[in-house]
C-alpha positions as CSV (number, residue, x, y, z in Angstrom):
1,M,-7.0,65.9,176.5
2,K,-8.5,68.8,174.7
3,D,-8.3,68.5,170.9
4,L,-5.9,70.8,169.2
5,D,-7.2,73.6,167.1
6,P,-7.3,72.1,163.5
7,Q,-5.7,75.4,162.3
8,L,-2.7,74.8,164.4
9,S,-2.3,71.1,163.4
10,S,-2.4,71.9,159.6
11,T,0.8,71.7,157.7
12,R,2.0,72.9,154.4
13,R,1.2,69.5,153.0
14,H,-2.4,69.8,154.1
15,L,-2.6,73.1,152.4
16,F,-1.4,71.8,149.1
17,A,-3.6,68.7,149.4
18,R,-6.8,70.8,150.1
19,C,-6.1,73.8,147.8
20,G,-8.5,73.7,144.9
21,L,-5.9,75.3,142.6
22,G,-2.6,74.0,144.0
23,V,0.8,73.7,142.5
24,G,0.1,70.1,141.4
25,S,-3.1,71.1,139.6
26,M,-1.4,73.9,137.8
27,A,1.5,71.7,136.8
28,L,-0.9,69.1,135.5
29,A,-2.9,71.7,133.5
30,S,0.3,73.0,132.0
31,L,1.5,69.5,130.9
32,L,-1.9,68.7,129.5
33,N,-1.5,71.8,127.4
34,D,1.6,70.1,125.8
35,G,4.0,72.1,127.9
36,R,3.6,75.3,125.9
37,A,4.3,78.6,127.7
38,N,1.6,81.2,128.3
39,A,0.7,83.8,130.8
40,F,-0.8,81.2,133.1
41,D,2.3,78.9,133.4
42,R,5.2,81.3,133.6
43,D,6.0,80.1,137.1
44,R,9.0,77.7,137.2
45,S,7.1,75.3,139.5
46,V,4.5,74.9,136.9
47,S,6.5,74.9,133.6
48,P,10.1,74.8,134.7
49,M,11.7,75.3,131.3
50,A,9.1,77.8,129.8
51,P,10.8,80.9,128.3
52,R,10.9,83.8,130.8
53,P,12.0,87.4,130.5
54,G,15.4,88.2,132.1
55,H,16.2,91.3,134.1
56,F,16.5,93.5,131.0
57,T,16.4,93.3,127.3
58,P,18.9,90.7,126.0
59,R,21.3,91.1,123.2
60,A,21.5,87.3,122.6
61,N,18.9,84.6,122.8
62,N,21.1,81.6,122.7
63,I,24.7,80.6,123.4
64,I,27.1,78.1,121.9
65,F,30.1,77.5,124.1
66,L,33.0,75.8,122.4
67,F,35.1,74.4,125.2
68,M,38.7,73.3,124.3
69,A,39.4,70.9,127.1
70,G,43.0,70.8,128.3
71,G,44.1,74.4,127.9
72,P,45.1,75.6,124.4
73,S,48.4,77.3,124.1
74,Q,47.7,81.0,123.4
75,L,51.4,81.4,122.4
76,E,51.0,79.0,119.5
77,L,47.7,80.3,118.4
78,F,46.9,83.9,119.1
79,D,49.4,85.8,121.3
80,Y,52.3,86.9,119.1
81,K,55.5,87.6,121.1
82,P,58.6,88.6,119.0
83,E,60.5,89.2,122.3
84,L,60.0,85.6,123.3
85,R,61.8,84.6,120.1
86,R,64.7,86.9,120.8
87,R,65.0,85.6,124.4
88,H,64.4,81.9,123.5
89,D,66.2,79.4,125.8
90,Q,67.1,82.0,128.3
91,P,66.0,81.6,132.0
92,I,62.9,83.6,132.7
93,P,63.6,86.5,135.1
94,E,63.1,85.5,138.7
95,S,60.6,88.4,139.2
96,F,58.1,86.6,136.9
97,V,58.0,83.3,138.7
98,S,58.8,84.2,142.3
99,G,55.9,82.9,144.5
100,K,54.0,81.4,141.6
101,R,52.5,77.9,141.6
102,F,52.5,75.7,138.6
103,A,50.8,72.4,138.0
104,F,54.1,70.5,137.6
105,M,56.5,72.2,140.0
106,D,59.1,69.4,139.8
107,T,59.9,70.3,136.2
108,F,60.6,73.9,137.2
109,A,62.2,73.2,140.6
110,K,65.6,71.9,139.5
111,E,66.5,75.1,137.7
112,R,64.8,78.3,136.7
113,P,62.6,77.4,133.7
114,K,63.7,78.7,130.3
115,L,61.7,80.8,127.9
116,M,60.5,78.9,124.9
117,A,59.5,80.6,121.6
118,T,57.1,79.0,119.2
119,D,58.1,78.0,115.8
120,R,54.7,78.8,114.4
121,K,54.4,81.7,111.9
122,F,52.0,84.5,112.8
123,A,50.3,87.1,110.5
124,Q,47.7,89.8,110.9
125,H,44.4,89.2,109.3
126,G,41.3,91.1,108.2
127,Q,40.6,94.8,108.6
128,S,41.0,94.4,112.3
129,G,44.6,93.2,112.0
130,A,44.2,90.4,114.5
131,W,47.1,88.1,115.0
132,V,46.5,84.4,114.3
133,S,49.1,81.7,113.7
134,E,49.3,79.3,110.8
135,C,47.6,76.7,113.0
136,L,44.2,78.2,112.3
137,P,44.1,79.3,108.7
138,E,40.3,79.1,108.3
139,L,39.5,80.9,111.5
140,A,41.9,83.6,110.5
141,K,39.6,84.5,107.6
142,S,36.8,85.3,110.1
143,V,38.7,87.5,112.6
144,D,36.6,90.6,111.7
145,D,33.6,88.7,113.2
146,L,35.4,87.8,116.4
147,T,36.1,89.6,119.6
148,F,39.4,88.5,121.1
149,I,40.3,88.6,124.8
150,K,44.0,88.4,125.2
151,S,44.1,89.0,129.0
152,M,42.0,86.1,130.4
153,A,42.9,85.0,133.9
154,T,41.7,82.2,136.2
155,E,42.7,80.6,139.5
156,P,42.9,76.8,139.8
157,I,46.1,75.3,138.3
158,N,44.8,71.8,137.6
159,H,42.4,70.6,134.9
160,A,39.3,69.4,136.8
161,P,39.1,72.3,139.3
162,A,39.8,74.8,136.5
163,K,37.1,73.3,134.3
164,L,34.7,73.5,137.2
165,F,35.7,77.1,137.8
166,M,35.0,78.1,134.3
167,N,31.7,76.2,134.1
168,T,30.3,76.6,137.6
169,G,32.2,79.6,139.1
170,S,33.7,77.3,141.8
171,A,36.6,74.9,141.9
172,Q,34.5,72.6,144.1
173,F,32.0,70.0,143.0
174,G,28.3,70.6,143.7
175,R,27.7,74.1,142.1
176,P,25.3,74.6,139.2
177,S,26.8,74.9,135.8
178,M,26.5,78.0,133.6
179,G,24.0,76.4,131.4
180,S,21.9,75.5,134.4
181,W,22.0,79.0,135.7
182,V,20.9,80.4,132.3
183,T,18.0,78.0,131.8
184,Y,16.9,78.5,135.4
185,G,16.9,82.3,134.7
186,I,15.3,82.5,131.3
187,G,14.1,79.0,130.4
188,S,14.3,77.8,126.8
189,E,12.3,78.3,123.6
190,A,12.7,74.7,122.5
191,Q,9.5,72.7,122.9
192,D,10.7,69.3,122.0
193,L,14.4,69.4,123.0
194,P,16.2,70.1,126.3
195,G,17.1,73.7,127.0
196,F,20.7,72.8,127.8
197,V,22.5,70.3,125.6
198,V,26.1,68.9,125.8
199,L,28.1,67.4,122.9
200,Q,31.5,65.8,123.2
201,S,34.3,65.0,120.7
202,G,37.9,63.9,120.9
203,P,39.7,60.9,122.4
204,R,38.0,61.2,125.8
205,G,35.6,63.3,127.8
206,P,36.7,66.3,129.8
207,R,38.3,65.9,133.2
208,G,35.6,66.7,135.8
209,G,32.9,64.9,133.9
210,A,29.2,65.3,134.4
211,P,29.4,68.0,137.2
212,L,30.7,70.4,134.5
213,W,27.1,70.5,133.1
214,G,25.3,69.5,136.3
215,N,22.5,71.4,138.0
216,G,24.1,71.3,141.5
217,F,21.6,72.5,144.0
218,L,19.2,73.9,141.3
219,P,16.2,71.7,140.4
220,S,17.2,68.8,138.2
221,T,15.2,70.2,135.3
222,Y,18.1,72.5,134.6
223,Q,20.9,70.0,134.3
224,G,22.6,69.6,130.9
225,V,21.6,66.7,128.7
226,P,24.5,65.0,126.9
227,L,23.7,63.7,123.4
228,R,25.7,60.7,122.4
229,N,27.2,60.2,118.9
230,G,25.4,57.7,116.7
231,P,21.8,56.8,115.9
232,E,20.7,56.7,119.6
233,P,21.6,60.1,121.0
234,I,20.1,59.3,124.4
235,L,20.2,55.8,125.9
236,D,16.8,54.1,126.5
237,L,14.9,56.9,124.7
238,A,13.2,54.6,122.2
239,A,10.2,52.6,123.3
240,P,10.9,48.9,124.0
241,S,10.2,46.4,121.2
242,G,6.5,45.5,121.1
243,I,5.3,48.6,122.9
244,T,2.9,50.6,120.7
245,A,2.7,54.4,120.8
246,S,-0.8,54.3,122.2
247,R,0.1,51.9,124.9
248,Q,3.2,54.0,125.8
249,R,1.0,57.1,125.9
250,L,-1.4,55.4,128.3
251,T,1.5,54.3,130.6
252,L,2.9,57.8,130.7
253,D,-0.5,59.3,131.4
254,A,-0.9,57.0,134.4
255,I,2.6,57.8,135.7
256,R,1.8,61.5,135.2
257,D,-1.4,61.3,137.1
258,L,0.3,59.5,140.0
259,N,3.1,62.1,140.1
260,A,0.6,64.9,139.9
261,E,-1.4,63.5,142.9
262,R,1.9,63.3,144.8
263,L,2.7,66.9,143.8
264,R,-0.7,68.0,145.1
265,T,0.1,66.3,148.4
266,V,3.6,67.5,149.2
267,G,4.2,70.5,146.8
268,D,7.8,69.3,146.0
269,P,9.0,71.1,142.8
270,E,11.2,68.2,142.0
271,I,8.0,66.2,141.3
272,A,7.0,68.9,138.7
273,A,10.5,68.5,137.2
274,R,10.0,64.7,137.0
275,I,6.6,65.1,135.3
276,A,8.2,67.5,132.8
277,S,11.1,65.2,132.2
278,Y,8.8,62.3,131.3
279,E,6.9,64.5,128.8
280,M,10.1,65.8,127.3
281,A,11.5,62.3,126.9
282,Y,8.3,61.3,125.1
283,R,8.5,64.2,122.7
284,M,12.2,63.6,122.1
285,Q,11.6,60.1,120.7
286,S,10.8,61.9,117.5
287,S,12.6,65.2,117.9
288,A,16.1,63.8,118.8
289,P,16.5,61.5,115.8
290,E,15.2,64.3,113.5
291,L,17.8,66.6,115.0
292,I,20.8,64.4,114.4
293,D,19.7,63.3,110.9
294,L,21.8,65.6,108.7
295,A,20.3,64.2,105.5
296,G,18.4,67.4,105.0
297,E,21.5,69.6,105.0
298,S,22.9,70.5,101.6
299,K,26.1,69.1,100.3
300,S,27.6,72.6,100.4
301,T,26.8,73.0,104.1
302,L,28.3,69.6,104.9
303,E,31.5,70.6,103.0
304,L,31.6,74.0,104.7
305,Y,31.8,72.3,108.1
306,G,33.9,69.4,106.9
307,V,31.3,66.9,108.0
308,E,31.6,63.3,106.9
309,P,28.1,61.8,107.0
310,G,27.8,59.1,109.6
311,Q,31.1,60.0,111.2
312,P,31.0,61.6,114.7
313,S,33.3,64.7,115.0
314,F,33.6,68.2,116.3
315,A,32.6,69.3,112.9
316,A,29.3,67.4,113.1
317,N,28.7,68.8,116.6
318,C,29.2,72.4,115.3
319,L,26.5,71.7,112.7
320,L,24.3,70.1,115.3
321,A,24.8,73.2,117.5
322,R,23.5,75.4,114.7
323,R,20.5,73.2,114.2
324,M,19.7,73.3,117.9
325,V,19.7,77.1,118.2
326,E,17.4,77.1,115.2
327,R,15.1,75.0,117.2
328,G,15.3,77.2,120.3
329,V,17.7,75.4,122.5
330,R,19.0,78.0,124.9
331,F,22.5,76.7,125.8
332,V,24.6,74.3,123.7
333,Q,28.0,73.3,125.0
334,L,30.7,71.5,122.9
335,Y,33.6,69.9,124.6
336,H,36.6,68.9,122.5
337,A,39.7,67.2,123.8
338,D,42.7,66.9,124.1
339,W,44.6,70.3,124.3
340,D,46.9,69.3,127.2
341,H,50.2,69.7,125.5
342,H,53.0,69.2,128.1
343,G,55.4,67.5,125.7
344,S,54.9,63.9,126.6
345,P,54.0,61.3,123.9
346,G,50.6,62.3,122.5
347,Q,50.9,65.8,124.0
348,D,53.4,67.5,121.7
349,L,53.1,71.1,120.7
350,R,54.0,70.1,117.1
351,G,52.2,67.2,115.5
352,D,49.6,66.7,118.3
353,L,48.7,70.4,118.3
354,D,48.3,70.3,114.6
355,R,45.9,67.4,114.9
356,V,43.5,69.1,117.3
357,C,43.7,72.4,115.4
358,R,42.7,70.6,112.2
359,D,39.7,69.2,114.2
360,I,38.4,72.6,115.2
361,D,39.7,75.2,112.7
362,R,37.3,74.6,109.8
363,P,34.2,73.8,111.9
364,C,34.6,76.9,114.1
365,A,35.0,79.2,111.1
366,A,32.0,77.5,109.3
367,L,29.8,77.9,112.4
368,I,30.4,81.6,112.4
369,R,29.8,82.0,108.7
370,D,26.7,79.8,108.7
371,L,25.1,81.6,111.6
372,K,25.9,84.9,109.9
373,A,24.5,83.8,106.6
374,R,21.2,82.6,108.2
375,G,20.8,85.8,110.3
376,L,21.4,83.9,113.5
377,L,24.8,85.4,114.6
378,D,23.3,88.6,116.0
379,S,21.1,86.6,118.4
380,T,23.6,83.8,119.1
381,L,26.6,84.3,121.4
382,V,29.5,82.0,120.5
383,V,32.3,81.6,123.1
384,W,35.6,79.8,122.5
385,S,37.8,79.1,125.5
386,G,39.7,76.5,127.5
387,E,40.1,76.3,131.3
388,F,43.5,78.1,131.2
389,G,46.5,78.7,128.9
390,R,50.1,77.6,128.7
391,T,53.3,79.0,130.2
392,P,55.9,81.0,128.1
393,M,58.5,78.6,129.5
394,G,58.9,75.1,128.2
395,E,58.8,71.9,130.2
396,V,61.7,69.4,130.3
397,R,59.9,66.4,128.8
398,E,60.4,64.0,125.9
399,Q,59.1,66.4,123.3
400,V,58.0,70.1,123.1
401,G,55.4,71.2,125.6
402,R,54.3,73.9,128.1
403,N,52.9,73.8,131.6
404,H,49.5,75.0,132.7
405,H,49.2,78.8,133.1
406,V,46.5,80.7,134.9
407,D,47.8,84.2,134.7
408,A,47.1,84.9,131.0
409,Y,45.4,83.2,128.1
410,T,43.2,83.9,125.1
411,A,39.5,83.4,124.5
412,W,37.3,84.8,121.8
413,L,33.6,85.5,121.3
414,A,31.4,86.2,118.3
415,G,27.9,87.5,117.8
416,G,25.3,88.0,120.5
417,G,25.9,91.7,121.0
418,T,29.7,91.6,121.2
419,R,32.0,94.0,119.3
420,P,33.3,92.3,116.1
421,G,36.8,92.9,115.0
422,M,38.1,93.9,118.4
423,T,41.0,92.7,120.5
424,L,40.7,93.5,124.3
425,G,43.6,93.3,126.6
426,A,47.3,92.6,126.2
427,T,50.1,90.7,127.9
428,D,53.7,91.5,128.7
429,E,56.6,90.8,126.3
430,F,56.7,87.1,127.2
431,G,52.9,86.6,127.4
432,F,53.2,85.8,131.1
433,A,50.7,88.2,132.6
434,P,48.1,90.8,131.5
435,V,49.4,94.4,131.3
436,E,46.0,96.0,130.5
437,N,42.3,95.1,130.7
438,R,42.7,91.9,132.8
439,V,39.5,89.8,132.5
440,H,38.9,87.2,135.2
441,V,36.7,84.1,134.6
442,H,34.0,85.7,136.8
443,D,34.1,88.8,134.6
444,L,33.5,86.6,131.5
445,Q,30.7,84.8,133.2
446,A,29.1,88.1,134.3
447,T,29.4,89.4,130.7
448,I,27.8,86.2,129.2
449,L,24.8,86.5,131.6
450,H,24.5,90.2,130.8
451,L,24.4,89.5,127.0
452,L,21.5,87.0,127.7
453,G,19.6,89.7,129.7
454,L,20.6,88.5,133.2
455,D,22.1,90.5,136.0
456,H,24.8,88.2,137.6
457,E,24.2,89.8,141.0
458,R,20.5,89.2,140.9
459,L,20.4,85.7,139.4
460,T,20.6,83.9,142.8
461,Y,19.4,80.8,144.5
462,R,19.1,80.3,148.2
463,F,20.8,77.1,149.5
464,Q,22.0,76.1,152.9
465,G,21.2,79.5,154.3
466,R,22.9,81.7,151.7
467,E,22.2,83.2,148.3
468,F,24.4,81.6,145.7
469,R,25.2,82.9,142.2
470,L,27.4,81.9,139.3
471,T,30.0,84.6,139.9
472,D,30.1,83.9,143.7
473,V,30.9,87.4,145.2
474,E,33.0,88.7,142.3
475,G,32.6,89.5,138.6
476,R,32.0,92.6,136.6
477,V,30.4,93.1,133.2
478,V,33.2,93.9,130.7
479,S,31.4,96.7,129.0
480,E,34.3,97.2,126.5
481,L,33.3,93.9,124.8
482,L,29.7,95.0,124.1
483,A,28.6,96.4,120.8
């Protein structure tokens, strides 16, 4: 049998193996240069987390997303409704609820649900006159630095799908998270810390778990890295007892060389991601403990946030978030639970709401003030939101509570090119639905990407034969929010 033409029998693997300056060689050269970005290693396959220009000039360089897991009640916090007080305990008009789905239909099925006013006192604050309840007295002092959205709307009615929808643009598992999309698009300026970091506080983690900060089908380099509370922020990060730094370096060099050889052979970008992850872990052995050590912060700063040294808390996480953006971390996400106030024991809109509000009120206000004082607020976008809001109707349970509500809720932003002291959108007399400037979750996602210099329609990744994006096939930039 006649031998085949060697040109026809060559594969892509042969090409990478024989190429004098292949992907593997470039990746290895980049890593030997301590991972720093330059004109040579801008390509993701070479230095996956190197900072890259977006589609246009950004207004923000970093983002801190304060996620209130469980669905905060806008009617107890931000959306002042005098008419709800006047109509308290009356059945809501049928026209409002006809055809609507709620998370716990059995509590509404027996009879038409009744309107429930809040007993919280509201007042207008600052020059902007923004309404904030007595639940958040410290945040109320900073309203002129905030941009409120009173007309947020989402789609999934249950927690895990709604959290996924806010964080990944889809209610189904397997899509990349917002932080993954951002670092895939523009990388990170942090040299010795991950580009996307997750911090958690409260009695438990958010429903949905790790997929909320997962990379989905994007390369694994872009997944969020959760930092644990305590002296060991990442498990197994420290070298084993008896292993010297020089011996560890030799071991890592050998593993890197083996991975680089494999990368030259097959050209798989996941191998480049693996090489980068080993090098990042090595650098983090010193950078992570330094990051979480708050001993260098002044007493006044610790008091500003309400941090108790050695005690994990949302306050400590807010301070860590500021320290991260100072060090170039691109996307920091804080999850705080539990805001799921249905009226069952532990889920009361009185004492239990007061508790979580005390957890976050002072630290959120401190974060805004601290970023502003350090000249970081203009370049840092802060977002505060849950996965949905709560109904104007009460639930028939042991105590005072409200059901999940997807039609209207409140979020706020600060810094990063947003318009301070502004309130966008309004809801009807009961706070049931937007009556002007409705902002869908995909619109918020598109606006966040825009502020970071990314066009949500152009930030795509081809997977299973189609181009995917964070906003799916929807979303618009809410230009009214931009400074």
